[in-house]
A tleap script that builds the chain and sets N, CA, C and O, in Angstrom:
source leaprc.protein.ff14SB
mol = sequence {
  NMET SER LEU GLU GLU ARG VAL MET ASP LEU
  GLU SER ARG LEU ALA PHE GLN ASP ASP THR
  ILE GLN ALA LEU ASN ASP VAL LEU VAL SER
  GLN GLN ASN ALA VAL ASP ARG LEU GLN LEU
  GLN ILE ALA ALA LEU LEU LYS ARG GLN GLU
  GLU MET GLY GLY GLN PHE GLU SER PHE GLU
  ASP GLU ALA PRO PRO PRO HIE CTYR
}
set mol.1.N position { 124.543 -157.902 63.159 }
set mol.1.CA position { 125.940 -158.085 62.769 }
set mol.1.C position { 126.458 -159.337 63.471 }
set mol.1.O position { 126.311 -159.487 64.684 }
set mol.2.N position { 127.054 -160.215 62.710 }
set mol.2.CA position { 127.545 -161.465 63.284 }
set mol.2.C position { 128.855 -161.223 64.033 }
set mol.2.O position { 129.511 -160.193 63.880 }
set mol.3.N position { 129.195 -162.192 64.827 }
set mol.3.CA position { 130.418 -162.119 65.609 }
set mol.3.C position { 131.641 -162.013 64.701 }
set mol.3.O position { 132.574 -161.263 64.988 }
set mol.4.N position { 131.630 -162.761 63.618 }
set mol.4.CA position { 132.760 -162.717 62.685 }
set mol.4.C position { 132.907 -161.329 62.049 }
set mol.4.O position { 134.024 -160.835 61.899 }
set mol.5.N position { 131.805 -160.710 61.681 }
set mol.5.CA position { 131.850 -159.357 61.110 }
set mol.5.C position { 132.355 -158.342 62.130 }
set mol.5.O position { 133.134 -157.446 61.803 }
set mol.6.N position { 131.896 -158.500 63.379 }
set mol.6.CA position { 132.352 -157.584 64.437 }
set mol.6.C position { 133.858 -157.710 64.672 }
set mol.6.O position { 134.547 -156.705 64.848 }
set mol.7.N position { 134.362 -158.936 64.674 }
set mol.7.CA position { 135.799 -159.156 64.876 }
set mol.7.C position { 136.583 -158.569 63.708 }
set mol.7.O position { 137.620 -157.938 63.916 }
set mol.8.N position { 136.104 -158.767 62.484 }
set mol.8.CA position { 136.782 -158.208 61.317 }
set mol.8.C position { 136.789 -156.678 61.372 }
set mol.8.O position { 137.784 -156.038 61.031 }
set mol.9.N position { 135.661 -156.103 61.809 }
set mol.9.CA position { 135.585 -154.644 61.942 }
set mol.9.C position { 136.575 -154.146 62.981 }
set mol.9.O position { 137.266 -153.152 62.760 }
set mol.10.N position { 136.646 -154.829 64.103 }
set mol.10.CA position { 137.602 -154.442 65.151 }
set mol.10.C position { 139.048 -154.592 64.678 }
set mol.10.O position { 139.884 -153.736 64.966 }
set mol.11.N position { 139.343 -155.657 63.965 }
set mol.11.CA position { 140.694 -155.850 63.440 }
set mol.11.C position { 141.049 -154.763 62.436 }
set mol.11.O position { 142.178 -154.274 62.412 }
set mol.12.N position { 140.097 -154.394 61.623 }
set mol.12.CA position { 140.328 -153.323 60.652 }
set mol.12.C position { 140.607 -152.002 61.363 }
set mol.12.O position { 141.543 -151.282 61.015 }
set mol.13.N position { 139.781 -151.692 62.365 }
set mol.13.CA position { 139.994 -150.458 63.133 }
set mol.13.C position { 141.354 -150.462 63.825 }
set mol.13.O position { 142.047 -149.446 63.865 }
set mol.14.N position { 141.719 -151.607 64.364 }
set mol.14.CA position { 143.013 -151.720 65.040 }
set mol.14.C position { 144.163 -151.457 64.072 }
set mol.14.O position { 145.133 -150.784 64.424 }
set mol.15.N position { 144.056 -151.985 62.857 }
set mol.15.CA position { 145.105 -151.777 61.858 }
set mol.15.C position { 145.226 -150.293 61.505 }
set mol.15.O position { 146.336 -149.772 61.398 }
set mol.16.N position { 144.091 -149.610 61.324 }
set mol.16.CA position { 144.132 -148.178 61.028 }
set mol.16.C position { 144.697 -147.391 62.206 }
set mol.16.O position { 145.443 -146.432 62.012 }
set mol.17.N position { 144.348 -147.789 63.417 }
set mol.17.CA position { 144.880 -147.101 64.595 }
set mol.17.C position { 146.393 -147.291 64.710 }
set mol.17.O position { 147.124 -146.361 65.050 }
set mol.18.N position { 146.847 -148.506 64.422 }
set mol.18.CA position { 148.293 -148.759 64.449 }
set mol.18.C position { 149.020 -147.881 63.428 }
set mol.18.O position { 150.076 -147.323 63.725 }
set mol.19.N position { 148.461 -147.764 62.241 }
set mol.19.CA position { 149.069 -146.916 61.208 }
set mol.19.C position { 149.086 -145.454 61.649 }
set mol.19.O position { 150.074 -144.748 61.448 }
set mol.20.N position { 147.990 -145.007 62.249 }
set mol.20.CA position { 147.903 -143.615 62.710 }
set mol.20.C position { 148.906 -143.352 63.820 }
set mol.20.O position { 149.574 -142.319 63.820 }
set mol.21.N position { 149.016 -144.261 64.752 }
set mol.21.CA position { 149.965 -144.104 65.854 }
set mol.21.C position { 151.392 -144.063 65.315 }
set mol.21.O position { 152.198 -143.255 65.778 }
set mol.22.N position { 151.714 -144.903 64.362 }
set mol.22.CA position { 153.055 -144.905 63.781 }
set mol.22.C position { 153.340 -143.590 63.056 }
set mol.22.O position { 154.435 -143.038 63.167 }
set mol.23.N position { 152.347 -143.092 62.312 }
set mol.23.CA position { 152.525 -141.817 61.604 }
set mol.23.C position { 152.727 -140.676 62.596 }
set mol.23.O position { 153.581 -139.814 62.387 }
set mol.24.N position { 151.946 -140.669 63.671 }
set mol.24.CA position { 152.109 -139.636 64.697 }
set mol.24.C position { 153.479 -139.738 65.372 }
set mol.24.O position { 154.106 -138.721 65.668 }
set mol.25.N position { 153.929 -140.947 65.610 }
set mol.25.CA position { 155.239 -141.134 66.215 }
set mol.25.C position { 156.343 -140.613 65.303 }
set mol.25.O position { 157.287 -139.975 65.768 }
set mol.26.N position { 156.226 -140.883 64.007 }
set mol.26.CA position { 157.220 -140.394 63.048 }
set mol.26.C position { 157.274 -138.869 63.039 }
set mol.26.O position { 158.354 -138.280 62.992 }
set mol.27.N position { 156.106 -138.235 63.085 }
set mol.27.CA position { 156.059 -136.767 63.114 }
set mol.27.C position { 156.669 -136.251 64.406 }
set mol.27.O position { 157.414 -135.271 64.397 }
set mol.28.N position { 156.358 -136.901 65.509 }
set mol.28.CA position { 156.890 -136.484 66.804 }
set mol.28.C position { 158.411 -136.588 66.840 }
set mol.28.O position { 159.081 -135.688 67.348 }
set mol.29.N position { 158.954 -137.661 66.315 }
set mol.29.CA position { 160.411 -137.832 66.270 }
set mol.29.C position { 161.043 -136.743 65.408 }
set mol.29.O position { 162.073 -136.176 65.775 }
set mol.30.N position { 160.434 -136.455 64.278 }
set mol.30.CA position { 160.947 -135.413 63.394 }
set mol.30.C position { 160.928 -134.049 64.078 }
set mol.30.O position { 161.889 -133.286 63.980 }
set mol.31.N position { 159.839 -133.749 64.763 }
set mol.31.CA position { 159.746 -132.461 65.461 }
set mol.31.C position { 160.757 -132.381 66.602 }
set mol.31.O position { 161.339 -131.321 66.832 }
set mol.32.N position { 160.972 -133.473 67.311 }
set mol.32.CA position { 161.944 -133.460 68.398 }
set mol.32.C position { 163.353 -133.236 67.853 }
set mol.32.O position { 164.152 -132.529 68.468 }
set mol.33.N position { 163.660 -133.833 66.707 }
set mol.33.CA position { 164.965 -133.600 66.087 }
set mol.33.C position { 165.123 -132.133 65.700 }
set mol.33.O position { 166.201 -131.561 65.864 }
set mol.34.N position { 164.064 -131.526 65.192 }
set mol.34.CA position { 164.111 -130.111 64.823 }
set mol.34.C position { 164.300 -129.253 66.063 }
set mol.34.O position { 165.074 -128.296 66.036 }
set mol.35.N position { 163.615 -129.571 67.137 }
set mol.35.CA position { 163.762 -128.814 68.390 }
set mol.35.C position { 165.193 -128.951 68.916 }
set mol.35.O position { 165.783 -127.969 69.367 }
set mol.36.N position { 165.740 -130.138 68.863 }
set mol.36.CA position { 167.120 -130.345 69.324 }
set mol.36.C position { 168.105 -129.504 68.513 }
set mol.36.O position { 169.010 -128.886 69.074 }
set mol.37.N position { 167.923 -129.483 67.190 }
set mol.37.CA position { 168.813 -128.670 66.341 }
set mol.37.C position { 168.667 -127.190 66.661 }
set mol.37.O position { 169.664 -126.471 66.720 }
set mol.38.N position { 167.446 -126.729 66.865 }
set mol.38.CA position { 167.218 -125.317 67.190 }
set mol.38.C position { 167.830 -124.948 68.543 }
set mol.38.O position { 168.369 -123.853 68.701 }
set mol.39.N position { 167.751 -125.850 69.507 }
set mol.39.CA position { 168.360 -125.580 70.806 }
set mol.39.C position { 169.873 -125.468 70.688 }
set mol.39.O position { 170.483 -124.623 71.342 }
set mol.40.N position { 170.483 -126.311 69.862 }
set mol.40.CA position { 171.926 -126.215 69.647 }
set mol.40.C position { 172.296 -124.898 68.968 }
set mol.40.O position { 173.302 -124.278 69.313 }
set mol.41.N position { 171.482 -124.475 68.004 }
set mol.41.CA position { 171.737 -123.210 67.315 }
set mol.41.C position { 171.594 -122.031 68.269 }
set mol.41.O position { 172.394 -121.096 68.222 }
set mol.42.N position { 170.596 -122.066 69.124 }
set mol.42.CA position { 170.405 -120.982 70.091 }
set mol.42.C position { 171.573 -120.931 71.057 }
set mol.42.O position { 172.064 -119.850 71.381 }
set mol.43.N position { 172.023 -122.087 71.521 }
set mol.43.CA position { 173.167 -122.124 72.435 }
set mol.43.C position { 174.412 -121.544 71.759 }
set mol.43.O position { 175.175 -120.808 72.383 }
set mol.44.N position { 174.610 -121.878 70.489 }
set mol.44.CA position { 175.769 -121.347 69.763 }
set mol.44.C position { 175.650 -119.834 69.585 }
set mol.44.O position { 176.641 -119.114 69.709 }
set mol.45.N position { 174.445 -119.354 69.297 }
set mol.45.CA position { 174.245 -117.907 69.146 }
set mol.45.C position { 174.470 -117.171 70.464 }
set mol.45.O position { 175.059 -116.090 70.479 }
set mol.46.N position { 174.005 -117.750 71.565 }
set mol.46.CA position { 174.223 -117.123 72.874 }
set mol.46.C position { 175.709 -117.051 73.211 }
set mol.46.O position { 176.192 -116.041 73.724 }
set mol.47.N position { 176.426 -118.131 72.916 }
set mol.47.CA position { 177.862 -118.145 73.173 }
set mol.47.C position { 178.558 -117.088 72.323 }
set mol.47.O position { 179.433 -116.367 72.803 }
set mol.48.N position { 178.164 -117.004 71.068 }
set mol.48.CA position { 178.760 -116.009 70.164 }
set mol.48.C position { 178.440 -114.591 70.630 }
set mol.48.O position { 179.295 -113.707 70.567 }
set mol.49.N position { 177.221 -114.377 71.093 }
set mol.49.CA position { 176.831 -113.054 71.580 }
set mol.49.C position { 177.643 -112.685 72.822 }
set mol.49.O position { 178.072 -111.540 72.964 }
set mol.50.N position { 177.853 -113.639 73.710 }
set mol.50.CA position { 178.655 -113.365 74.901 }
set mol.50.C position { 180.096 -113.021 74.525 }
set mol.50.O position { 180.704 -112.125 75.110 }
set mol.51.N position { 180.635 -113.746 73.540 }
set mol.51.CA position { 182.000 -113.480 73.103 }
set mol.51.C position { 182.112 -112.100 72.463 }
set mol.51.O position { 183.096 -111.390 72.674 }
set mol.52.N position { 181.121 -111.730 71.695 }
set mol.52.CA position { 181.147 -110.442 71.013 }
set mol.52.C position { 180.760 -109.306 71.952 }
set mol.52.O position { 181.097 -108.150 71.692 }
set mol.53.N position { 180.062 -109.614 73.032 }
set mol.53.CA position { 179.642 -108.595 73.977 }
set mol.53.C position { 180.818 -107.851 74.577 }
set mol.53.O position { 180.726 -106.645 74.807 }
set mol.54.N position { 181.898 -108.524 74.831 }
set mol.54.CA position { 183.088 -107.892 75.378 }
set mol.54.C position { 183.691 -106.887 74.410 }
set mol.54.O position { 184.269 -105.894 74.853 }
set mol.55.N position { 183.578 -107.102 73.134 }
set mol.55.CA position { 184.124 -106.188 72.139 }
set mol.55.C position { 183.356 -104.875 72.132 }
set mol.55.O position { 183.954 -103.809 71.991 }
set mol.56.N position { 182.052 -104.941 72.280 }
set mol.56.CA position { 181.245 -103.736 72.194 }
set mol.56.C position { 181.262 -102.932 73.492 }
set mol.56.O position { 181.048 -101.720 73.466 }
set mol.57.N position { 181.508 -103.577 74.611 }
set mol.57.CA position { 181.566 -102.856 75.878 }
set mol.57.C position { 182.722 -101.859 75.886 }
set mol.57.O position { 182.601 -100.782 76.470 }
set mol.58.N position { 183.825 -102.198 75.257 }
set mol.58.CA position { 184.970 -101.297 75.246 }
set mol.58.C position { 184.646 -100.024 74.476 }
set mol.58.O position { 185.164 -98.958 74.808 }
set mol.59.N position { 183.806 -100.113 73.460 }
set mol.59.CA position { 183.422 -98.928 72.700 }
set mol.59.C position { 182.488 -98.034 73.514 }
set mol.59.O position { 182.537 -96.812 73.376 }
set mol.60.N position { 181.657 -98.608 74.338 }
set mol.60.CA position { 180.729 -97.825 75.137 }
set mol.60.C position { 181.447 -97.036 76.213 }
set mol.60.O position { 180.984 -95.958 76.586 }
set mol.61.N position { 182.561 -97.535 76.724 }
set mol.61.CA position { 183.294 -96.868 77.784 }
set mol.61.C position { 184.080 -95.669 77.291 }
set mol.61.O position { 184.441 -94.803 78.089 }
set mol.62.N position { 184.350 -95.595 76.018 }
set mol.62.CA position { 185.151 -94.483 75.488 }
set mol.62.C position { 184.347 -93.196 75.483 }
set mol.62.O position { 183.123 -93.219 75.349 }
set mol.63.N position { 185.039 -92.073 75.629 }
set mol.63.CA position { 184.388 -90.778 75.620 }
set mol.63.C position { 183.898 -90.470 74.191 }
set mol.63.O position { 184.495 -90.945 73.225 }
set mol.64.N position { 182.843 -89.698 74.051 }
set mol.64.CA position { 182.367 -89.371 72.712 }
set mol.64.C position { 183.398 -88.515 71.962 }
set mol.64.O position { 184.210 -87.834 72.589 }
set mol.65.N position { 183.369 -88.549 70.661 }
set mol.65.CA position { 184.320 -87.754 69.889 }
set mol.65.C position { 184.131 -86.253 70.177 }
set mol.65.O position { 183.068 -85.847 70.646 }
set mol.66.N position { 185.148 -85.433 69.901 }
set mol.66.CA position { 185.091 -84.009 70.274 }
set mol.66.C position { 183.980 -83.222 69.578 }
set mol.66.O position { 183.586 -82.172 70.085 }
set mol.67.N position { 183.471 -83.674 68.462 }
set mol.67.CA position { 182.468 -82.899 67.763 }
set mol.67.C position { 181.089 -82.998 68.402 }
set mol.67.O position { 180.153 -82.380 67.895 }
set mol.68.N position { 180.917 -83.756 69.503 }
set mol.68.CA position { 179.626 -83.855 70.181 }
set mol.68.C position { 179.498 -82.781 71.203 }
set mol.68.O position { 178.476 -82.696 71.884 }
savepdb mol mol.pdb
quit
């Protein structure tokens, strides 16, 4: 294999590697955005659960109805 062929082969491999790295980066960015959205949703659900938790505690403190 001549030097010119080896250089062309290396340049070709480099181009494919660059494309692969860019594709992986795009997927990683997309997944990070999804994780960020899910974390915000979980935080909102936890806040809502804490707010609603006070409503249900008052029902637990009440005595059972007379038919029990």
